[in-house]
N, C-alpha and C positions, 0 to 999 in steps of 0.2 A: 176816960171812958174805956171800956174793954169791949172790943169789936171783933166778932167772929165773922170772917169772909169765906164764902165757898165758891169754887169754880167747878165747871164740868170735869168729870173724870178723865176725859180724853185729851185734855190740853194742859201742858206745862205752863206755869206762871213764874217768870215771864216766858214768852215764846223764844225758842232758839233762833228762829228766823222771823219772818213777817208774821204778825198775828193781830187779831182784832180785840176781842173781849179780854184775851190774856193780858194785853198791854193795859187795858183799862183797870183790871184787877190789881196788876202790879203797881201802876201809878197811883191808885187809891191806897194801897198798902203803904207805899213810900211816903206819901203826903199826910196820911193819918198819923203815922209814926213821928213824922217831922213835927207834927203839932202836939206831940206828947201823949197820944193815945196808944194803948197797948193793942196789938193786933194778932189774932190767931187765924191761920190760913188752913183750909181744908181743900186740897187739890191733888192733882195727879202726882204719885211719887216721882221724885227727880226734879220737882219744881225748886228753883233756887231763889225765889223772892225772900228777902231777909225780913223775918218776922219774929214775934216774941214766942210763938208756939206754932208748930206745924203738925198736921195730921194728914197722912196720905189715904186716899180712897182705896179700899181693898178690891172693889169692883171696878173694872176698866171700861164697862159699856153702859152708856146711859139707857139704852133701850132694852136691857136684859132684866127681866123680872127678878132673877136671883140676885144679880148685882145691885138692883134697887134696895132690896132687903138689906144686903150686907152694908151698902153705903148709908142707909138710914141709921143703922146701928153705929157705924163709925162716927156719923155726925153727933149722935147722942153721947158717945164717949168723949168727943171733943168739948161738948158743952159741959159735961160733968167735970172735966179736967180744967177747962179754962175759965168757967164761971163768967160768961159774957154778960155785958149790959145790953147788948143788942146782937141779933143774928142777921146778916145780910147776905143773901144768896143770889148768885148769878148762875146757879146750877138748877137742879130739878126740884120742883116743888114737892114731889113724892118723898124726897129725903127729909122734909120738914114735918111730916105728918105727926110724929110723936110729940111735937112741940107746939102744935096749933092751939092747944089748950093750956099751955104752960105759962110761967111767970115772966118769960123773956120776950120782948117785942121782936117781931120778925119783919124784915123788908125783903120782898121778893121782886128781883128786877128782871124784866123781859127785854131781849134784844131783837125780837121778832114778834109777829102777830101771836098772841097767846091763844092756847086752846081753851075756848070758852067753857066747855064742859068741865075741864080740870080746875079752871079758876073758880067756877061756880061751886064745885064740891068743896074746895078749900075754904071758900067763904063760909059755907054752911058748917063745916067742922070747926072752924076757928072760934075761939072764945072772943067776946067783944073786946076790941082795942088791940088784939095781939098781932093781927096781920095787916100790913100795908103793902101795896103794889107800886112799883114804878116801871115806866116804859122809857126806853132810850130816846123817846120823842113824845110830844103831845099827841101825835097821830097814834102811836102804839098804845098810849094810855087811854085814849078815846076808844080804841078797839076793845080794850080790856074791860072798860066800864059797862059794856053791854052784859057782862056776866056778874056784875055786882062788885062789892068791895070798894075800899078806899084807894084811889089811884092818883099818882102825881107824875108828870113828865119831867124827867132829868136827863139832859143830853149826855152823850159820850163826850170826852175831851180830846183834843189834839195836843201834841207835844209842842206848844207854842214856841218854846225857847229854842228848839231844834230846827225851826223853820224860819229862814231868813226873809225879812221884809224887803221887797223890791219896790221902791216908790215910783219908778218909771221903767218903761221897756222901749226897745227899739221900734221905729215906726213900722218895721216889717216883721215884728214879732209873730210867732206861730200861735195857733190854737193848739191846745193839749188835751187829749183824751187820756185820762189816767184812772183805770179801773180794770176789772176783769173784762176781757174782750169777748162778750157774749151778747146775745140778742136783747136781753132785758136792760142792758146798759146803753144800748143805742148807738154803738160805734158806727153802724151804717148810716145813721142820720148825721153823725159828726162828719163823716167823709163826704156826704152829699152837700152839706152846708159849706164845708171848706172849699170844695171844688166850685161851687156856684159863686162864692165870694172872692175866689182867687187868693185864699189864704193857705199858707202851709199848715199842715196838721201833723203833729207828733202823736203817735199812739203808743202808750205804755201800759204794760200789764200782761198777765198770764192769758193764754187761750187754751181751750180744750184740745186734747189729741184724739178723743174718741167720743162717739155719740152725736146727737143732734147739733150740739155746739161746736164740735169739730167740723161738721158740714157748713155751719154758719161761717166759721172762719175761712174755710176753704173756698166757698162760693161767693160770699159777700164782702169779705175783707181783704183777703190775701191777694186777689187780682189787682187791687189798687196800690198795693205797697210798691214804693219806688216810682210811682206815676203821679203826675199833677201835683207834686209837692207833698205827697202822703208818705210818711216814714213810720217805721215800726222799730222801737228800741227794746222791746221785751220788758221784763220785770225790772224794777228799779228799787235800790235800797234808799234809806232815809236821806243821805246827803244828795243823791241823784234826784230824788223826788223834790227836794227843796230847790235845787238848781233848776229843774225842769219847769216847775210851777212859777218860780221867780222871773223866768225869762218869757212867760207866755202872756199873750194879750188877754186871753181868758181860758179857763178850763171849761171844755164842752163835754158834758156827759148827759146826753138827753135821754134819761131813763124812760124805759117802757113798762115799768112796774111800780108798785107801791113801795118805795124805799123806806125801810124802818128808820134809818138815820143816815149813814154814810159818812164816816170820819173824813174821807177825802175832800168832801165839800168844805168842812171846817179848815182843813189843812190848806186848801187853796186860798181861802180868805186870810189866813194867817200870813201867807206870802204876799198879800195885797192883791191877789189875782181874782178878778170877778168870775162868777159862775154862770154858765148858761146850761139850764137843764129844763125839766118839765114839771108842771105843777101837780106831782103825784106823791103820795105818802108824806114824808116829813119835809119835803123841799120848800113848801110854802112857809115853813117855820124858819128855815135857814136863809133863804134868799128873799130879800125884800126887793120887789120889782123896781128896777131902775136905780137901786141904791147899792146893792151887793151884786147885781147881775140882772139876768132875765130869765123868766120861766116861759117856755114857748110851747105851742100846741101843734106846730107844723113846721115843715122844712122852710117854708116862706117866712114864718115868724123867726126862725133861727137865723136866716140870712139878714133880716132886718136887725136882729139883736147883735150880730157881729159888726154891723155898720155903726151901731151906737155904743158899743161896749167901751170904746176908748175914752168916753166922757166920764165913765165911773171913777170915783175918787178912790184910788188904791189905799190911801191912808185910812179912809173910813172902813174899808174891808178889813184891814188889820185890827182896827179898833173893835169892830164887831167880834172878831175871833177872840181878842183878848177878854172882852167883857162877858161873852156868852159861852166860849168853848175852851177857855184855858183850864188847866188842871186846878188852879186855886179856886176859880169861880165854881166849877162843878163840885169839887170837894166840899166847898162851903155849903152848897145846896144839899148835899147828902148829910152833912153834920146837922143842919137845920132840921132835916127830916128825922134823923135819929132822936134829936131832943123832943120833936113833936110826938114821935112814936112812944117815947118813954113817958111823957106827960099824959098821952092819951090813955095808956094802959094803967097809969096810977089813978086816973080819974074814977070816982065812984060810979 
């Protein structure tokens, strides 16, 4: 199969440092080519992902109307040059407009809540069978269905092979908060729960230096660093992440918003580490209550979860990650979708 992938014009594929969707696109490229498929990538100039054909976006800003016109033209040139069997975009749906009534099936993937007006317009413009949507979770797919169209939830994947499974931890193992240190991620809840249960807490991740989130860090998080077993280690790279999660009793990220997916939750499970979070967004899809961790609605429930989390089977957490969130599992679901999309377009 000949597959054209598109990523946003602001991001290099793969990322030079940490990245989210850039890693997903690069991993998809590598695994599709390993299975014998030809891949064309349309992305920011300077991207180094090894592909069969590459086209750089001429426009660098997703929100610029002029750049949108230029990038739609660039995508059309890539289609004429590469002759794909399917177009799969992780970028802007506006770039796909010239192809919505064309002969090539299109998959449009959303990593956050879709703009319903834009989705609805694309559904109206598209010829029958041409356009299929995916969300990075069933939660995002359900949001998109309100605007119409065919939707499927396909999660992001974690680099399972790079994450070491830890079958057991020390009796005094710490809790770990691993995410951006901001209010919607619930670091203040994690601190309160750790202090009430007498557990050490390691906080890892970036924090803001300006604006409201800087005030959140300064007023609600920083005063506790170095007290009552609360430590902050800053951003971590992949080996540090694997080591940190592998030594944790649980990863506690009690989100205060509707999380679209959150790769870090799958990464924790890959290390065998149970997750303590809140039942918002995609979390009920990722964490089965009492099996992969606990979903809590209050500080008190969080304290109870910490007391019970040692009984979670860490090997079961790892199996869950391998079966649902490994690259091979997720790429297999995309290939099934590609074939379904091609059959659907050929149907009279």
